[in-house]
Backbone as a chain_set.jsonl record, in Angstrom:
{"seq": "MITGIKYVTLSIKNVRDSFDFYTRVLGAQPIAKWHNGAYVLLGDL", "coords": {"N": [[78.452, -7.03, -94.341], [78.262, -4.136, -96.177], [76.676, -3.481, -99.184], [75.496, -1.508, -100.659], [73.595, 1.583, -100.756], [70.335, 2.523, -100.086], [68.467, 4.622, -99.345], [68.883, 7.958, -98.137], [68.222, 10.284, -95.689], [68.077, 13.717, -95.184], [67.982, 16.429, -92.953], [67.198, 19.725, -93.432], [67.472, 23.354, -93.497], [66.815, 25.151, -95.541], [65.128, 24.481, -98.273], [65.124, 25.285, -100.978], [67.751, 26.404, -101.485], [69.349, 24.19, -100.783], [68.408, 22.235, -102.564], [69.184, 23.396, -105.001], [71.993, 23.321, -104.608], [72.53, 20.52, -104.453], [71.619, 19.652, -106.964], [72.8, 21.371, -108.931], [75.539, 21.795, -108.172], [76.517, 19.287, -107.16], [75.49, 17.601, -109.046], [73.188, 16.02, -108.853], [70.26, 14.224, -109.831], [67.202, 15.769, -110.268], [64.192, 14.692, -108.787], [61.69, 15.145, -107.461], [60.114, 18.056, -106.06], [58.859, 20.004, -103.431], [57.173, 22.351, -101.242], [58.205, 21.864, -98.577], [60.196, 19.946, -98.904], [62.202, 17.579, -100.858], [63.114, 15.249, -103.452], [66.01, 13.729, -104.667], [68.215, 12.103, -106.98], [71.283, 10.707, -106.577], [73.901, 9.545, -108.041], [74.644, 5.999, -108.441], [74.126, 4.181, -106.154]], "CA": [[79.09, -6.268, -95.391], [77.349, -3.232, -96.874], [76.907, -3.52, -100.629], [74.875, -0.352, -101.297], [72.757, 2.467, -99.948], [69.057, 2.708, -100.762], [67.93, 5.956, -99.071], [69.496, 8.794, -97.11], [67.354, 11.419, -95.386], [68.776, 14.841, -94.589], [67.15, 17.506, -92.45], [67.823, 20.983, -93.844], [66.703, 24.553, -93.183], [66.388, 25.865, -96.736], [64.948, 23.506, -99.356], [65.51, 25.874, -102.267], [69.212, 26.478, -101.602], [69.894, 22.833, -100.734], [68.048, 21.588, -103.832], [70.091, 23.966, -106.004], [73.337, 22.808, -104.351], [72.631, 19.108, -104.819], [71.415, 19.437, -108.406], [73.739, 22.135, -109.768], [76.942, 21.618, -107.779], [76.867, 17.869, -107.054], [75.008, 16.88, -110.221], [72.089, 15.107, -108.549], [69.108, 14.289, -110.739], [65.992, 16.14, -109.524], [63.066, 13.775, -108.935], [60.486, 15.889, -107.061], [60.366, 19.146, -105.105], [57.663, 20.666, -102.917], [57.484, 23.44, -100.309], [58.98, 21.454, -97.405], [61.106, 18.828, -99.141], [62.577, 17.247, -102.232], [63.801, 13.981, -103.717], [67.011, 13.77, -105.729], [68.956, 10.871, -107.194], [72.706, 11.073, -106.632], [74.716, 8.379, -108.331], [74.029, 4.676, -108.512], [74.567, 3.447, -104.984]], "C": [[78.039, -5.426, -96.106], [77.691, -3.243, -98.358], [76.27, -2.349, -101.361], [74.071, 0.456, -100.301], [71.486, 2.725, -100.721], [68.543, 4.144, -100.594], [68.774, 6.644, -98.003], [68.573, 9.982, -96.916], [68.168, 12.492, -94.683], [67.764, 15.869, -94.125], [67.87, 18.822, -92.738], [66.923, 22.162, -93.48], [66.113, 25.207, -94.421], [66.324, 24.895, -97.923], [65.45, 24.057, -100.682], [67.018, 25.879, -102.453], [69.842, 25.08, -101.619], [69.615, 22.086, -102.03], [68.963, 22.081, -104.954], [71.51, 23.425, -105.842], [73.472, 21.364, -104.837], [72.467, 18.88, -106.319], [72.459, 20.142, -109.261], [75.198, 21.854, -109.453], [77.341, 20.139, -107.781], [76.356, 17.025, -108.218], [73.909, 15.866, -109.952], [70.944, 15.301, -109.538], [67.868, 14.656, -109.928], [64.853, 15.173, -109.828], [61.758, 14.499, -108.623], [60.882, 16.958, -106.058], [59.033, 19.746, -104.71], [58.098, 21.651, -101.841], [58.432, 23.018, -99.185], [59.944, 20.301, -97.655], [61.387, 18.589, -100.598], [63.163, 15.839, -102.264], [64.792, 14.221, -104.85], [67.683, 12.403, -105.811], [70.415, 11.251, -107.409], [73.541, 9.814, -106.814], [73.924, 7.093, -108.346], [74.546, 3.824, -107.358], [73.6, 2.338, -104.681]], "O": [[77.037, -5.957, -96.585], [78.843, -3.041, -98.743], [76.476, -2.198, -102.565], [73.893, 0.057, -99.15], [71.54, 3.105, -101.891], [68.22, 4.806, -101.579], [69.303, 6.004, -97.094], [68.181, 10.623, -97.891], [68.864, 12.216, -93.706], [66.793, 16.151, -94.828], [69.018, 19.009, -92.334], [65.742, 21.978, -93.187], [65.017, 25.764, -94.358], [67.352, 24.54, -98.5], [66.133, 23.354, -101.427], [67.514, 25.407, -103.476], [70.768, 24.826, -102.39], [70.486, 21.381, -102.541], [69.457, 21.288, -105.757], [72.164, 23.104, -106.834], [74.418, 21.029, -105.549], [73.116, 17.998, -106.882], [72.954, 19.56, -110.227], [76.009, 21.691, -110.364], [78.377, 19.776, -108.337], [76.744, 15.866, -108.362], [73.716, 14.943, -110.743], [70.699, 16.409, -110.016], [67.51, 13.936, -108.997], [64.583, 14.869, -110.99], [60.824, 14.471, -109.424], [61.844, 16.802, -105.307], [58.173, 19.972, -105.561], [59.292, 21.764, -101.561], [59.372, 23.749, -98.873], [60.465, 19.729, -96.697], [60.881, 19.296, -101.469], [63.638, 15.315, -101.256], [64.458, 14.835, -105.863], [67.714, 11.649, -104.839], [70.741, 12.02, -108.313], [73.845, 9.111, -105.851], [72.695, 7.097, -108.274], [75.303, 2.874, -107.558], [73.796, 1.594, -103.721]]}, "num_chains": 1, "name": "protein.A"}
C-alpha cells in the first residue's frame, strides 16, 4: 500500500517555462533553480 510520494523527477526541455508553469499555474513552492534544473515543492504528499 502506497502511503505517500517522496520524490518525482521529470525530464523537460525548457527549465524556465516549466518552472514558471509549476510555480505560477500549479502553485508549487520554488526551492532552487539553476541553468539545467530546478526543485519545487508541490503539496504535502
